[in-house]
N, C-alpha and C positions, 0 to 999 in steps of 0.2 A: 691250508695246512703245511706247516713248517718242516722244512726235513729237520732229523733228529741230529741235535748239538747238544752238547753238552755246557754251553755258555751259561752263565748264571742272569746275565742281561743281554737285550738286544744291540746288534750295532748301533742304533738309532732309535728316536721317537718319532713320529709325526705327532706335533701338540698343536690342539684347534682349541680356540677358546671366542664365545659370541660376545658381541655386544647385546646388552640387556634390552629384554624384550623383542628381538628381531627375528626369534623362532621359538613360538610357544606351543605346548602341547595342543593338537587338533589342527596343527598348520598343516595345508594340504602337501606339503611334502612328506608328513610323517614325521614321528620323533620317538623318543623312547624316553622311559622312566626308569628311574634307579627303584629295583625290587629285591629286598632282601632274602625273599622266599625263594627267587630263581637261583637255579647253578649259575647262569652267568651273571646275575647280577642286574640285568635291565630285561624289560618289555616291551614290545611295542605298542604304541600308540598310534591307532589309525587316525586318519585326517578326519575329523569332526568338528565343522562349522561353530556349533555352541558351544562345544569344549574351548576352542581357541578366542571365541568371543567373552567367553568366562575368564580364561585367563587375562584376557587384556583388561578388563574391567579391574583385574586385582593389583595392575601395576602402580606401583609407589609413585612413578612419575614417567614421561614419554619415553619410548624405544631411543636407543642411543646409535646413532649413525656418525661414523668419524669423519670429519674431515681431511684434505689432504694434510692441513698444518700438525693435525691431533696424529694421523698414521704415522708421519714422520718420526715425531715424538714417541710413539710407542714402540717403533723398530728401532729407535736410538736404544730406549730404555730395556728391550729384550738382549740386543747388544752388549748392553752393559752390567746385565746380570751375568752373562756369558761370561763376559770376560773378569768380573770379579769373583766368580765360584769357578771357572776354570773350567766350564761346561765347551763343548765344540759345537758351535753353531754353524750349520751346513747351508741352511736356508731360513729366511723371513720374507714375510709378505702380510701387512697389515691392509685388510680391505675396509671397505666402509661399515662393513658388518660382525667381520669376524678377521681371527689374526691365527695365519698358520705359520709354522717353526716346525724346520727338521733341527734336532740337538741329539749329538752322541754325549754320553754320560755314563758310567758305571754305578748308577741309583735308580731309584723307581721313579717313574714320570711325575706322579702327582707331586712332591715337591716344587719342583721345576714347573709347574704350571701354576703353582699357586705364587711362586717368585715371580714370574712374567708377569702376572696379574698385578699382586703387589707393586712391584716398581713401576708398572706402566699407569697405575692410579697416579701414584705421588707425583711421577713425573708430569702427568697432565694435570695436576693441580697445582705442581709448585710453578707450570708455567703460565699458569694463567686460564688452561683451555678446558677446565671442567672445574664448575662450581661444585664446594664441600660437600652439598647434601643430595648428588647425584651418584649413583652408583653405576658405574659403567659396563659391569660384565655379568654374563649369565651365570650361576651358579655353576660349578662343575669345568668338563670341558673333554676333549677327547683325545685320547691318548694310544694313539696305535703303536703298536712294538714292531719295529722294521729287522728282520731278524738274517736275512740275506743281504748282499751287495746291491743286485738288483733292484731290491724293492727301495732301498735305501736311494738310489740312482732315480728311479722314479716320482718316489716322495717329493725329493728335490727338484723335480721338473715339473711337477706337478704344482708345488708351491711357488714357484718361478714363474712359469708359464702357461698352466692348465686347468684354470679355474671354471673352464666351462664345461668339466664332465666329473664324475664322481672319481676319486680315487680308491684302488682296490689292491691288496696285496695277492701275490701267490698263493 
C-alpha cells in the first residue's frame, strides 16, 4: 500500500519484458492472464502441466534465449531509447530470458515498454543477431509503479544485483 501523495506519476517504473516462449501459462512458477472482467485486470493462472504443454505446442517457433552478444545489443538499444526520448534510465539488465529496467519518466509506462521492445527487436535484426521471422518477446510485460524513493533504490539494486529473489515494494 503506498502512502498518500498527489503525484500523478510515480518516481520510476520497474519494467520487465520476457523472451518469447520462456514462461507460459501453466508453468510451475505460476502466471497471470489479463482479464477485462476483473477490477485488477489480471487473474492468477495456477501451475498446470497440461496447460503449459498445450501452450508450448502453440508456439510459432522455439523459445528465445539471449546470448551475451544479444544481451549487450538489447541493453544498448534500451539506452538509446532513453537518450532519444529523454527518459531517465536508472538501471538495465538483460538476462537470458528477460530484461529488467528501472526508468523515470512523467508518462505512463506502457509506451516506454513498447519502445524498449521495438528498438531492441530492430537492433537485433540490424546486427544480424535475430532472423526476420523470429518474434523475440512475449506479449505485454510487467510495469511496476515505484512511488517511494526507497522502492526505486530497491528496484535498482534488484535489477543490478538481486536476480535470485522476487522483488516486492512496501
